[in-house]
Structure formats: structure tokens, C-alpha cells
C-alpha positions, 0 to 999 in steps of 0.5 A, a space after each residue: 553841784 559846786 565842789 571844792 577839793 583841798 589838798 594839803 601837806 608835803 607831797 612826799 610820794 605823790 610824784 614817786 612810782 609805786 613799788 607795785 606797778 611802777 605807776 606814779 602814786 598821783 595816778 591813783 589820786 587822779 583816778 580816785 579823787 579828781 576824775 570822778 568829780 572833774 567838770 566845770 563845777 570843780 575847784 581845786 585848792 592846794 597848800 603844799 610844803 616846800 620840803 619832803 618830796 619825791 622827784 626824779 629819784 630823790 627826796 628833796 629838802 631845801 637848804 634852810 630846812 630840817 630833815 624830819 622823822 618820827 619814832 626812828 621810822 626809816 620808811 619816812 625817808 627815801 634812799 637818797 636825799 637832795 638838798 636844793 635852794 628854796 626857789 628850785 624846790 618850789 619851782 619843781 612843786 608848782 610846775 608838777 602840780 599844775 601839770 598833773 592836777 586840773 582845775 587849780 584855783 589856788 596853789 600856795 607852796 609854803 616855806 619859812 612857817 615857824 610852828 613855835 609862833 602859835 599861841 598854843 605852842 608852849 601849852 602843848 609842850 608843857 601839858 604833860 599830854 601826848 599823842 602828837 608832836 607840837 611842830 607836826 600838829 601845828 604845821 599840819 593844821 597851819 596848811 589846812 587853815 591856809 586852805 580854809 582862808 583861801 576858800 572863804 576869801 574866794 567868796 565861792 559857795 560850795 555844796 561840798 568840800 573834800 579835804 585830802 593829802 598828797 601821800 595816800 593811796 585809795 581803794 575806791 573813788 570819791 564821787 561827791 554827787 552820791 553823798 548826802 551833805 547835810 549839817 549833821 554829818 562829815 564823812 571820814 575814813 573811820 572813827 574809834 569813839 571820840 578818835 576820828 581818823 584824819 587822812 580825808 574829810 568831806 562835808 558841806 561848806 559850813 561843816 568843813 569850815 568848822 574843822 578846817 579852821 581847827 588851827 585857831 583852836 589847837 590845844 583845846 583838847 588838853 581840857 579832855 584827857 584821853 587814852 587809847 586802850 589796848 587789852 591783851 585779855 579781851 582784845 578790846 582797842 578803843 579810845 576812852 574818856 574816863 573820869 580822872 577820879 575813876 581812872 582804870 589805868 591804875 594797875 592797868 585793869 581793863 574797864 571791860 573784861 577787868 583783867 590786868 595787862 592792858 596797855 594805855 597810851 595818852 593821845 589827848 593832843 593827837 589830830 585825830 582827837 582834835 577832830 573827833 572832840 570837835 565833832 561832839 562839841 559841834 553836834 556833828 556825827 562823823 560817817 565812814 566815807 566808804 573809801 579805804 585809805 592808807 598812807 603810801 610811805 617811801 618804803 614798806 612799813 615791814 622794812 622799818 629799820 634804825 640801821 637803814 635809817 642811819 645808813 640814809 642819814 650818813 649820805 655825803 649828800 646831806 652831810 651838815 644838815 639838821 635832822 630831827 626825830 619827833 615822837 608822840 610826846 610833844 616835848 621829846 625830839 632828837 635833834 643833831 647835825 648829820 
């Protein structure tokens, strides 16, 4: 079987020792993702960001970058941050990835891409819909699109492609030989109706090219507004696509148990909705991939604290650097100079 593994995003905790056992996170990645598929028929494609990665006791950002956070989450930052020139950061990333990961056919460390250059940027900002920040959504899909172009331009034909990110921990392994990769299916961490979790995805080349090229179509979900329903009455947690003329959000009434007090969150432009909606439009059924996954943060989520965030940001090491705090509202971001 000809296989490709496509790795994208910021390295973040990939090189960091895990809190549980001191082993680097990348060892879990090798055991779960690479080693079960390692043979002469495996090619690895990598599109990484030059910023936001752990190395040798620090979280690295480059001199021209912006330190980023979402929803004031302190677990998105390491205790100590170091600012370095772009060339130094790129050299560390390229050296470490080539040392750790075998069968690398393509490696691109991206610097200088501006999300505002995307044709849908203003549309996302002005849509009045939520679910993701415009910059993070575009940046994420830009790296995946970079991998899509590298694979298509290689002229290689693969029976299976597995797309993963760097900063996840896996319980289980991806042996691509045990899946049935036909045109009607992709494998993902799970779904909630039209909401498809995006931490990994695998399928045949035809199907994966549809989803890996979503960068070309970002923003199309504004035509299909959806909400995450969380009902305190019956416990329903679901993503719903309602007729706007019969919107149960009025009065916060659960459409299932008819009680009030439900919470509705607009997630129309989320990455998960882009994927789930594309699956519907393409006639492809997302199926559970059988491997549990979680994002491995710089700190336990339970330790999240605005006070800790401010303590990290007060370091003399990053004084004068720009900081941005995103939210799920594409128009909302707090910017300041540290």
C-alpha cells in the first residue's frame, strides 16, 4: 500500500517532555502514527510554522511574530518564552524534524504568510457569525493546503493519506493497512451531526484532496448557519442546522425536550463545520477512526488562569513584543504591546 502522512501546523509541544513520564511528546507520535506504517511505501510531508514551539526549556517565537493566545487560555503558553531570529527558529525546526521523523519527502517551514491576504478574510470578519477567529482558521488551512499542493505536484499516487497535527497525544495507533479506504468514507476522531472533529483525518487520495484543499473555499459555510445546542434540561449536546424561520433559539427553548434554559453557540465558521459540511456536499461519510486523540497543551487545562497568563506575559524576555488574544468571534481580538 502506498501511504502518505501529512503533518501540519505549529510544533507547539511536539518536542516537549510529557508531564506524565518525561518522554518527549514526539515519541507518542512516532509510536502511534509513524512506526505502524514505516516501510518503503511511506512518504511524509510536513508544513510547519516557524513560531510557537517548545525547545530546550522555552517556547519559541520569532522577532517579527505575534505571541498568540485564544480566550485568555494560559495553557496555550509555556512558562518561559524566548524571542529569536527567524533563521534560528527555522534551523531548529528543520534539524529536529529531520532527526526525528523518517521518510520525509517534503518539509516546508512557513514564515510571513498574512491571513488577511485570503479573499474570504473580510467576509469572515463581517459575516456576524462565529466559531473561529479568522486568522487561526485561515492559517491552519493554509498549511494543510501547502501539503495538498506538495502531494499533487509530486505526481505520486497514494492508496491512503493520513493528515495529522504535531501537538496531539494518541491512545492507539494508525495502521493504515487495516482500514477500507473507499470513495464514500473518511476517518476522523468523531462527529456531532454536521460538526466533524478535525484533529486528524484519513482517506483515499481522492477524498483527502477534497478536504485538504478547503483553503480555496474558506467561508462558504456562511451560507449554512449552525449552532451548538447545550441543553440543561435533557442534557442534549448537539450541532443543529435550523430553518431560520423556525429558530428555537428564541426563548432558549430546547427543540427536543421543549424546556427553557438551553445555551446556543454560533459555530458557523468553525473548522469542524467546514469539514462536516464539505462531507455532506461531497457525499462522503465521516467514520470514527478508532484512535482517541487529545491536544497536549503546555500546561494542564485545569490549571488555566488569567493570573498565570499575565505572569508569563510580564517576562522581561518578551517585553516590547506584540501579543494577540483571539476568540471564537472572528472580529474580536485583543492586541497589545507587552
